[in-house]
C-alpha positions as CSV (number, residue, x, y, z in Angstrom):
1,M,78.1,119.1,120.5
2,S,81.4,119.9,118.7
3,R,82.1,118.6,115.2
4,S,84.7,116.1,116.5
5,E,82.3,114.8,119.2
6,A,79.6,114.3,116.6
7,L,81.9,112.5,114.2
8,R,83.1,110.2,117.0
9,E,79.6,109.4,118.2
10,D,78.3,108.6,114.7
11,A,81.4,106.5,113.9
12,R,80.8,104.4,117.0
13,A,77.2,103.9,116.1
14,M,78.3,102.3,112.8
15,Q,80.4,99.6,114.4
16,G,77.9,96.8,114.1
17,E,77.0,97.5,110.5
18,L,80.7,97.8,109.6
19,A,81.5,94.5,111.1
20,E,78.6,92.8,109.2
21,L,79.9,94.4,106.0
22,R,83.5,93.3,106.7
23,H,82.3,89.7,107.4
24,L,80.4,89.7,104.1
25,L,83.4,90.8,102.2
26,H,85.6,88.3,104.1
27,R,83.4,85.4,103.1
28,R,83.5,86.3,99.4
29,P,87.1,87.3,98.6
30,E,88.3,88.0,95.1
31,V,91.8,88.3,93.7
32,G,93.3,90.7,91.1
33,L,91.8,93.5,89.1
34,Q,88.4,92.0,88.5
35,L,86.3,91.9,91.7
36,P,82.7,91.9,90.4
37,R,81.0,90.7,93.7
38,T,83.1,93.1,95.8
39,Q,82.3,96.0,93.5
40,E,78.6,95.1,93.7
41,T,78.8,95.0,97.5
42,V,80.5,98.4,97.7
43,L,78.0,100.0,95.3
44,A,75.1,98.6,97.3
45,A,76.7,100.0,100.5
46,L,77.0,103.5,99.0
47,D,73.6,103.5,97.5
48,G,71.3,106.3,98.7
49,L,74.1,108.7,99.7
50,G,73.8,110.8,96.7
51,L,77.5,110.4,95.8
52,E,78.8,110.9,92.3
53,V,79.8,107.3,91.6
54,S,81.7,105.9,88.7
55,T,83.2,102.5,88.0
56,G,86.3,101.6,86.2
57,T,86.5,100.5,82.6
58,S,89.8,98.5,82.9
59,T,89.1,97.2,86.4
60,T,86.2,96.8,88.8
61,S,87.2,100.0,90.7
62,V,84.7,102.3,92.3
63,T,85.2,106.1,92.6
64,A,82.8,108.1,94.6
65,V,82.7,111.9,95.0
66,L,81.1,113.6,98.0
67,R,80.3,117.3,97.4
68,G,80.8,119.3,100.6
69,G,78.5,122.1,101.8
70,R,81.0,124.8,101.1
71,P,83.3,125.4,98.2
72,G,86.9,124.4,98.5
73,P,89.5,121.9,97.4
74,A,89.2,118.1,97.2
75,V,91.0,115.4,99.2
76,L,91.2,111.7,98.4
77,L,90.8,108.7,100.7
78,R,91.7,105.3,99.5
79,G,90.8,101.7,100.4
80,D,92.0,98.6,98.5
81,M,89.6,95.7,98.0
82,D,91.4,92.6,96.7
83,A,92.3,89.4,98.5
84,L,95.2,86.9,98.2
85,P,95.5,83.4,96.7
86,V,95.8,81.9,100.2
87,H,93.8,79.1,101.7
88,E,92.3,80.3,105.0
89,E,93.1,78.5,108.2
90,T,91.7,80.8,110.8
91,G,88.6,78.8,111.8
92,L,86.5,82.0,112.0
93,D,82.8,81.6,111.6
94,F,83.0,84.1,108.7
95,S,85.9,82.4,107.0
96,S,86.3,82.5,103.3
97,E,83.8,80.5,101.3
98,I,86.2,80.5,98.2
99,D,88.7,77.7,98.3
100,G,92.3,79.0,98.0
101,V,91.3,82.7,98.4
102,M,91.5,84.8,101.6
103,H,91.5,88.3,102.8
104,A,94.8,87.6,104.5
105,C,95.9,91.3,104.4
106,G,92.9,93.0,105.9
107,H,91.6,94.7,102.7
108,D,88.1,93.7,103.8
109,L,88.6,96.0,106.8
110,H,90.0,98.8,104.5
111,T,86.9,98.5,102.3
112,A,84.4,98.6,105.2
113,M,86.2,101.5,106.8
114,L,86.1,103.5,103.6
115,V,82.4,102.8,103.2
116,G,82.0,103.9,106.8
117,A,83.9,107.1,106.1
118,A,81.7,107.9,103.1
119,R,78.6,107.4,105.2
120,L,80.0,109.5,108.1
121,L,81.2,112.4,106.0
122,H,77.9,112.3,104.0
123,A,76.0,112.8,107.3
124,H,78.2,115.9,108.0
125,R,78.7,117.1,104.5
126,E,77.4,120.6,105.2
127,R,80.5,121.2,107.4
128,L,82.9,120.1,104.6
129,A,84.9,123.0,103.1
130,G,85.3,121.1,99.8
131,D,84.9,117.6,98.3
132,V,86.1,114.1,99.1
133,V,87.0,111.5,96.6
134,F,86.7,107.9,97.8
135,M,89.0,105.5,95.9
136,F,87.9,101.9,96.1
137,Q,90.8,100.1,94.4
138,P,91.2,96.5,93.2
139,G,94.5,94.8,92.5
140,E,96.9,96.1,95.1
141,E,98.4,92.7,95.7
142,G,100.9,92.7,92.8
143,W,98.4,93.9,90.1
144,D,99.2,97.6,90.3
145,G,95.6,98.5,90.5
146,A,96.4,102.1,91.5
147,S,98.0,102.8,88.1
148,Y,94.8,101.8,86.3
149,M,92.7,104.2,88.5
150,L,95.2,107.0,88.1
151,A,95.1,106.5,84.3
152,E,91.3,106.7,84.4
153,G,91.5,110.0,86.3
154,V,90.7,109.2,89.9
155,L,92.8,112.2,91.1
156,D,90.7,114.6,89.1
157,A,87.3,112.9,89.8
158,A,86.0,116.0,91.7
159,G,86.7,118.2,88.7
160,S,90.1,119.4,89.8
161,R,93.2,117.7,91.1
162,V,92.9,116.6,94.8
163,S,95.1,118.7,97.0
164,S,96.1,115.7,99.2
165,A,95.6,112.0,99.7
166,Y,95.4,109.6,102.6
167,G,95.3,105.9,103.1
168,M,95.6,103.4,105.9
169,H,96.6,99.7,106.3
170,V,95.7,97.4,109.2
171,M,98.2,95.0,110.7
172,S,97.4,91.7,112.3
173,A,100.7,91.8,114.3
174,M,103.6,94.2,114.8
175,N,101.5,96.9,116.4
176,P,99.1,96.9,119.4
177,R,95.4,96.9,118.6
178,G,94.2,100.4,118.0
179,Q,97.6,102.0,117.7
180,F,98.2,104.3,114.7
181,T,101.7,104.8,113.3
182,T,103.5,106.5,110.4
183,R,106.6,108.5,109.6
184,P,107.7,111.3,107.3
185,G,109.6,110.5,104.2
186,T,110.2,106.9,103.1
187,L,107.5,104.7,104.7
188,M,107.7,101.5,102.5
189,A,110.2,100.1,100.1
190,A,110.0,99.9,96.3
191,S,109.4,96.4,95.0
192,D,111.0,95.0,91.8
193,E,111.5,91.6,90.2
194,L,114.8,90.2,88.9
195,R,114.6,87.3,86.4
196,V,117.8,85.6,85.3
197,T,118.2,82.9,82.7
198,V,121.7,81.4,82.5
199,R,122.3,79.6,79.2
200,G,125.1,77.1,78.6
201,A,125.5,73.7,77.0
202,G,124.1,70.5,78.5
203,G,125.9,67.3,78.9
204,H,126.6,64.3,81.1
205,G,127.1,64.9,84.8
206,S,130.2,62.7,84.7
207,A,131.9,64.9,82.2
208,P,131.2,68.6,83.1
209,H,134.3,69.7,81.3
210,L,132.6,68.8,78.0
211,A,129.6,70.9,78.9
212,K,128.9,74.5,80.0
213,D,127.1,74.1,83.3
214,P,124.5,76.8,83.8
215,V,123.5,75.4,87.3
216,S,126.8,76.2,89.0
217,V,127.0,79.6,87.4
218,A,123.4,80.5,88.4
219,A,124.0,79.2,91.9
220,Q,127.1,81.4,92.2
221,L,125.0,84.4,91.1
222,V,122.6,83.8,94.0
223,G,125.6,84.4,96.3
224,D,127.2,87.1,94.2
225,L,124.1,89.2,94.3
226,Q,124.1,89.1,98.1
227,T,127.8,90.3,98.0
228,L,126.8,93.0,95.5
229,V,124.2,94.3,98.1
230,T,126.5,94.2,101.1
231,R,129.6,95.5,99.5
232,T,128.4,98.2,97.1
233,F,125.3,99.7,98.9
234,D,125.2,101.9,102.0
235,V,123.8,100.1,105.0
236,F,121.9,103.2,105.8
237,D,120.2,103.2,102.4
238,P,119.6,99.4,102.3
239,V,118.8,96.9,99.6
240,I,117.0,93.6,100.2
241,L,117.4,90.9,97.6
242,T,115.8,87.5,98.1
243,V,115.9,84.6,95.5
244,G,112.6,82.8,96.0
245,L,112.5,80.6,92.9
246,F,115.3,78.5,91.3
247,Q,114.7,76.0,88.5
248,A,117.1,73.8,86.6
249,G,117.4,70.3,85.2
250,T,115.4,67.1,85.0
251,K,117.7,64.5,86.5
252,R,120.8,64.4,88.8
253,N,123.2,63.2,86.2
254,I,122.2,65.5,83.4
255,I,123.6,69.0,83.0
256,P,120.9,71.1,81.5
257,D,121.2,73.8,78.9
258,E,119.6,76.4,81.2
259,A,119.1,77.5,84.7
260,Y,116.6,80.1,85.9
261,F,115.9,82.0,89.0
262,Q,113.7,84.9,90.2
263,A,114.4,87.4,93.0
264,T,112.4,90.1,94.7
265,V,114.4,93.4,95.2
266,R,113.4,96.0,97.8
267,T,115.0,99.4,97.9
268,F,114.2,102.5,100.0
269,S,115.3,105.3,97.7
270,A,115.0,106.1,94.0
271,E,118.8,106.4,93.9
272,A,119.4,102.9,95.3
273,R,116.7,101.5,93.0
274,D,118.4,103.0,89.9
275,R,121.8,101.7,91.0
276,M,120.5,98.2,91.7
277,R,118.8,97.9,88.3
278,E,122.1,98.7,86.5
279,A,124.4,96.8,88.8
280,S,122.4,93.5,89.1
281,V,122.1,93.3,85.3
282,R,125.8,94.0,84.8
283,L,126.9,91.5,87.4
284,C,124.8,88.6,86.1
285,E,125.9,89.2,82.5
286,S,129.6,89.6,83.4
287,V,129.8,86.5,85.7
288,A,128.1,84.3,83.1
289,A,130.4,85.7,80.3
290,G,133.5,85.0,82.5
291,Y,132.6,81.2,82.4
292,G,131.8,81.3,78.7
293,L,128.0,81.3,79.2
294,T,125.3,83.9,78.7
295,A,122.8,85.4,81.0
296,E,119.5,87.0,79.9
297,V,118.5,89.4,82.7
298,L,115.2,91.2,83.1
299,Y,114.8,93.8,85.8
300,L,111.1,94.5,86.1
301,E,110.0,97.6,88.1
302,E,106.8,97.1,90.2
303,Y,105.9,99.6,92.9
304,P,108.0,102.7,93.7
305,V,109.0,103.8,97.2
306,T,106.1,105.0,99.3
307,V,107.1,108.5,100.5
308,N,105.0,110.5,102.9
309,A,105.3,114.3,102.5
310,P,106.8,115.4,105.8
311,E,104.2,118.1,106.5
312,H,101.4,115.7,105.8
313,A,102.8,113.0,107.9
314,A,103.1,115.5,110.8
315,F,99.5,116.5,110.1
316,A,98.2,112.9,110.2
317,A,100.2,112.2,113.4
318,E,98.8,115.3,115.1
319,V,95.2,114.4,114.1
320,A,95.6,110.8,115.3
321,A,97.1,111.9,118.7
322,E,94.4,114.6,119.2
323,V,91.5,112.5,118.2
324,F,92.5,109.2,120.0
325,G,94.9,110.4,122.6
326,E,98.7,110.5,122.5
327,Q,99.0,106.9,123.8
328,R,97.2,105.7,120.6
329,Y,99.9,107.2,118.3
330,A,103.5,106.0,118.0
331,P,106.0,107.4,115.5
332,K,107.3,104.7,113.2
333,V,111.1,104.7,113.6
334,Y,112.1,102.7,110.5
335,P,110.6,102.2,107.1
336,Q,108.8,98.9,106.3
337,S,110.3,96.6,103.7
338,G,106.9,95.8,102.2
339,S,105.6,97.8,99.3
340,E,102.4,99.5,98.3
341,D,100.9,100.9,95.1
342,F,99.5,103.8,97.0
343,S,103.0,105.0,96.4
344,R,101.8,106.0,92.9
345,V,99.2,108.3,94.4
346,L,101.8,109.9,96.7
347,D,104.1,110.3,93.7
348,A,101.4,112.4,92.1
349,V,100.0,114.4,95.1
350,P,101.2,115.0,98.6
351,G,99.7,113.0,101.4
352,C,100.3,110.3,104.0
353,Y,99.9,106.6,104.5
354,L,99.4,105.2,108.0
355,F,99.3,101.8,109.7
356,L,96.6,100.7,112.3
357,G,97.2,97.8,114.6
358,A,94.3,95.3,114.4
359,A,95.7,92.4,116.4
360,V,93.1,90.1,117.9
361,G,95.1,89.6,121.1
362,D,97.5,91.5,123.4
363,D,100.4,89.3,122.4
364,Y,100.4,91.0,119.1
365,A,104.1,90.4,118.4
366,D,103.6,86.7,118.4
367,L,100.5,86.5,116.3
368,P,100.4,85.4,112.6
369,N,101.3,88.3,110.4
370,N,99.6,89.8,107.3
371,H,99.5,87.3,104.4
372,S,99.5,84.3,106.7
373,P,96.7,81.8,106.2
374,R,96.1,82.2,110.0
375,A,96.1,86.0,110.0
376,Q,93.2,87.5,111.9
377,F,92.1,91.2,112.2
378,S,90.0,92.6,115.0
379,D,86.6,94.2,114.1
380,D,87.1,96.5,117.1
381,V,89.3,98.9,115.0
382,L,86.7,99.5,112.3
383,S,85.0,102.6,113.8
384,D,88.4,104.0,114.7
385,G,89.6,103.7,111.1
386,V,86.4,105.4,109.9
387,L,86.8,108.2,112.4
388,L,90.4,108.9,111.4
389,H,89.6,108.8,107.7
390,A,86.8,111.3,108.3
391,E,88.9,113.6,110.6
392,L,91.8,113.6,108.1
393,A,89.4,114.6,105.3
394,V,87.6,117.3,107.3
395,R,90.8,118.9,108.7
396,A,92.7,118.6,105.5
397,L,89.9,120.4,103.6
398,D,89.9,123.1,106.3
399,R,93.7,123.4,106.1
400,D,93.9,123.4,102.3
401,A,91.0,125.8,101.9
402,A,92.7,128.2,104.3
403,T,96.0,128.1,102.5
404,G,94.2,128.3,99.2
């Protein structure tokens, strides 16, 4: 039996256990950087494999190193573990038991697949031309958990810097079940936060000329920021700005002293991100000053652009098509406007991030999307995710060892 056939057969044999693990994780979701029960579950699932396991000091991360049977480089595989502050409405028999918390983005599948990859590669470790680092990460959903693990040395956990890194994200809609997709270059947007406080002078609503109305100026800025995007940025290097929070006042006939809003900003290149940071601050301050008011503007950088190294994206695409058949891989035409802190890993080492369709029905385009309280993910893709993780690691080690 060839190596690939053996990996496939063993991955399929894990399907039932992986589904049970995924359901356990789904019932007990945790949010943020501290996931003690999730960490405990992962450690128990890895017990007995003889991996070099370490846990985080600043978060409840888990790093596990598998030593291959032959000397060589190291590659990294990552799975995020945290849930969202969403009240589940799926009606599944393994629904969340924690009120207001749900694995609405499929990280329970990511964790189970990475555990499966560790077990599968351990069973075939003698064939590995190097080492594999398994990165079980908390806090992807806005907590920047990757930065904590990088600061604690996850990329060097095997003793030397990993030569490449790979990750995967399941989708409850947008892609057919079982289909893999990625693209070279920009895959996902950078995510930043814009906070604007407009300060004026309050007064009576019947006499606005005796006050300095921050509400009208802040409202104008909401529109002006959209004009800034459409009239100063290239449509082929887009910017997305959405104001999702606006707060001002206490009563309809009182002009308040302040108005406040927050926006999320998505950019697809470092150049556009730098320009947007400078231009948005300048616009808000200048417009407010033009009306005799002031604007305090904070532009807070969150996750950078997720960029796949072209040669690693081509490699991952080739592996997916060869292992599962060409019909199971579809090139991703456009980047996705969501963001990912795996971008920090790909800033440090070359690699590739992929998507895997996990829709529960064939009408995938009409199903609730990731982050919905009704989002569902099919268990059927678990063994496929394990197999691709393993094949990427095995083949990347062979490739990197050969190129030395």
